[in-house]
Each structure stands twice: as structure tokens, then as C-alpha cells.
N, C-alpha and C positions, 0 to 999 in steps of 0.2 A: 503494499500500499504504500503510495507516494506520501512524503512528508507534508504538512499543511503549507500552502502558499503563503510565502511572507508579503504582505499587501501593505502600500502606502497610500494614504488618502490626501488630496489636497481638496479643501473647500473655503469658499469665502463667506458664507453665510450661515444660518443657523443650525444647518447640519442635518436637516431630516431624512436625507437619502444615506449619510452616516449612520444615522440610528438605526434605520432600517437593517444595515449591514450587520451592525453591532447585533441587533436583536436577533437577526438568523444565526449569526456565529454561536450567541449564548443559548439558542434553541436547539443546538447541534445539527443544523442544516445546512450551515456555510463553513467548510474545513478550511478556515484561513487563520493566521496570526496576523494581526496588526502591528507593523513594525514602527510606523509613525503617522502622525496627521499634522499635516502644514496647512498655513494659511498665510496670505497676504493682508489679514487683518487681525491684530492684536486681541479684538475683543469679539472674534467671531463665535457664534455659538458652537459651531462645530468643535472649537478647541475645548470648550468647558465640557462637551459632551464625552470627547476623547479622554480628558483628564479623569472624569467620573468613571469612565471604564478601564482606568489603568493604562492607557495607551500613551507613549511618549510624544510630546507636541514640540512644534515650533513655528513661530510667526516671523516673516520678514515684511519689513516695511519698504515698500517700492520707493518712496522718497528717499531713503537713505542711500540709494544707489545712483550712480552717475547716468546709468542708461539702462534700458530693459533688457539688454544682453548681459550686463553685470548682474542684474537681479537674477536672471534666468541660470546663468552659471552657479550662483551660491546657492539657489534653490535646487538645482540639481545634485550639487556637491552634497548638501543635505541629504539628498533621497537617497543618493549612492551610500553615503555612511550608514544609512539606516539597515542596508543590507536587504532591502525589499526586492522580491521577483518581480512583482507588478506594480502598477500604479493606477490608481483610479480615481478621476476627475469628478467631484460629485459636488456640482454647483462651485466651481472655480472660475472666478470672473475675469480672468486675464487671459489674453493672446499670448502663446508661449513662442519664443525663439525656434524657428525649426531646425537650426543647426544644433543647439542644446538638447533639443527633445530625441534627436535622431538615434542616439543608443537606446531608447526606450521603445522605438516602434516596434511593433509586435507583442508588446506586453503591457500596452498602455490604452486604458478605454475611458469613454467619457459618455455621461448621461445628458441628452440635450433633450429640451422640451418641444418636440415637434416631430412629425413623421418625415425625416430627411428623405430626399434632397430638398424639401420644402423647408423654407424659414430659417437659414442658418443664421447664427447672430442672437440678436436680442428680441423682445417684444414679440415673442413667437405666438402668444395666446391672442393678443391684439391683431395680430396679422391674419391668423386663421379666422378671426371673427370678421374682420373687414372684408376678406375674401369670399365670405359666404360659404364656408366648408362645411360639410354636412359631417366630417370627422376629423377629429385631432388626435394628437398622440404623442408619444415618446420614443426616442430611439437611444440604443447604446452602441457607440462604433468604436472603432479602432482609432486613436488618435494619429494623425500625420501632421506634416507642416501646413496643410490645407485646412482653414478654418471650418470645422463642423465638416469637413469633407471625406474623412477617412471611410474605410469600408463597413457599413452598418451591419452590426451582427444581429440584431433582434430589436422588435418593435412591439408597443403595446398600442391599441387603439380604444378611443371612447367616442361616443356620439356627441355632436354639439346640438344641445337641446334648445329649444325656442326659448328665447328670454335669457340665455347666457350671457354673463358680462366676463370681461376680462378675468378679475378675481376669481369669480365662481368656477369658470373652466379651469383656471390654475389649480384650485384646490382639489377639484374631481381628479384632474390628472395626476396629482402627486401620490394619490391614492395607488394608482396602477405603476407610477414609477418606482415605489417603495416594494414592489411584488418583482418588477423588470429587472432592476439593478442586481440584486441577491440571486436572481435566476441565473443571470450571465455570468456573473463572478463564481458562480458554484460550477458552471462549465469549465471556466478559466483553471478553477483550483484543480478541477478534476484532469486537467492537461488534455481537454477534448478539443478544445479551440486552437486555431491558428491563423495567421495573417497569411493570405496569398497575393503578393504584391502584382500588380500595384492596386488592383481595386476588388479583390476576393477575400473570402472567408471560408475556412474549412471546418468541418464538423466530423471528428472521428476519422480524418483523413479524406474526407468527401467534400468537393467543392458545393458550397450551398447556391443554388440557383437565385434564391431571394433571401432577404432576412428572415430569421424565425420569429414566430409570431406568439405571443403571450395570451394564452387560452386557459382559463380558471386555474391561473396561478403557475401554469406550466408552459415551457417553452415547446413550440411543435413547427414542423415544416410548412 
């Protein structure tokens, strides 16, 4: 049986997706060890959650660095020093330098609140509503130098309801995000996922023709 995957997490906000990962680990359904949780905000709720769970933390202030590249170099130095095997971006609200993240490509994932390739970047819920979309969702993808452009591993979908506003849609989507991210990390921890450059994903050595879909808490083809 493989040893538990050592995972680092980066988050900028309250850390609800991190909390879902910790809960899954504590329930025995996610065989990972958390190496470190880092943030670009010293007061991020995610750091408090991590400390409460006994996970090492660090915070780096971007204003303390002369450039984005210098910040990212120190960020990834900290991640390397943690001994993490994989990196999860769980609401980390910074664009990372493509050169700095290159050594992590293939073992770095991000959760994004849209059905990629739709709505890369910010304000995804508002944009889905403004477009009149009938469904919305979240995607977990491998991180590459292209913003929200790495191969999509899995998605979760919800219907857009009459009367939905941006806040309500975001809150309903969070519930499925909290199922989607642990489900994908579970596959990664089992060494069942692999990146197929430049745009593919393999599950159990088989190239996926389309992203996996979350159905009743499980990922299916």
C-alpha cells in the first residue's frame, strides 16, 4: 500500500475547501498527510483552520518582495522545504509565475468555480448569470502556466435556478466544491491520475476523453 501523499495547500481566504479536505482526512476517506498550508494573507481563515488541525503554516506578504517573481521564488522554496509531494490551490487568489511553478506541473491542482473552459479568472458566478446559463459548476484542473487553462480532471454541475443571484449561486456551488476537491485528491493520493502533456489527463493509465463528472458524491466517466 503506498504511503500517504504529502500535500501542501495554498489559500487566500476563509479556507472552506481546505476544511472539506481536513474533514475527509479525519473521516478516513482521504489518505493524505498535510505538509503545510500557506497563504499570501496573514489573517486568512485557512491558516487558522490549519493551525487548529495541527498543520504547519506560513504566510508571505507580497508587498515585502520587489517583484512577483521574487515572491513566487520564496513561495516555492517554502513548499519544497515542506517535503510535499503535491500542491492544492484552494482559493489562492494570485497568478503564479510560470517558471516558478514548472517543477510542480503534473502534481499541482486547482479548484475553479466555473465549468472550464468557461469563465477563467474572476467573478465567475456573475458572468454565468449574465450569460443566462442554465447550469453552472466547478472544475478541478492541473495547473500550468496558462491561467485556469490546464487540463481539466473533473467537474461538478448545478442548475441555475430562477431568481438566483451571485451570492446564492456561489453558496450552492460551494456545497459541491466541497465534494469535488476531496474526490479528485483521493484519486491523486491513490496514484491513479496523471497529466498527459499538453492537454490530457489519464486515469489508471487510460486517457480520459472528457473530464470526470461528480455524481452523488462519486466521480464517474
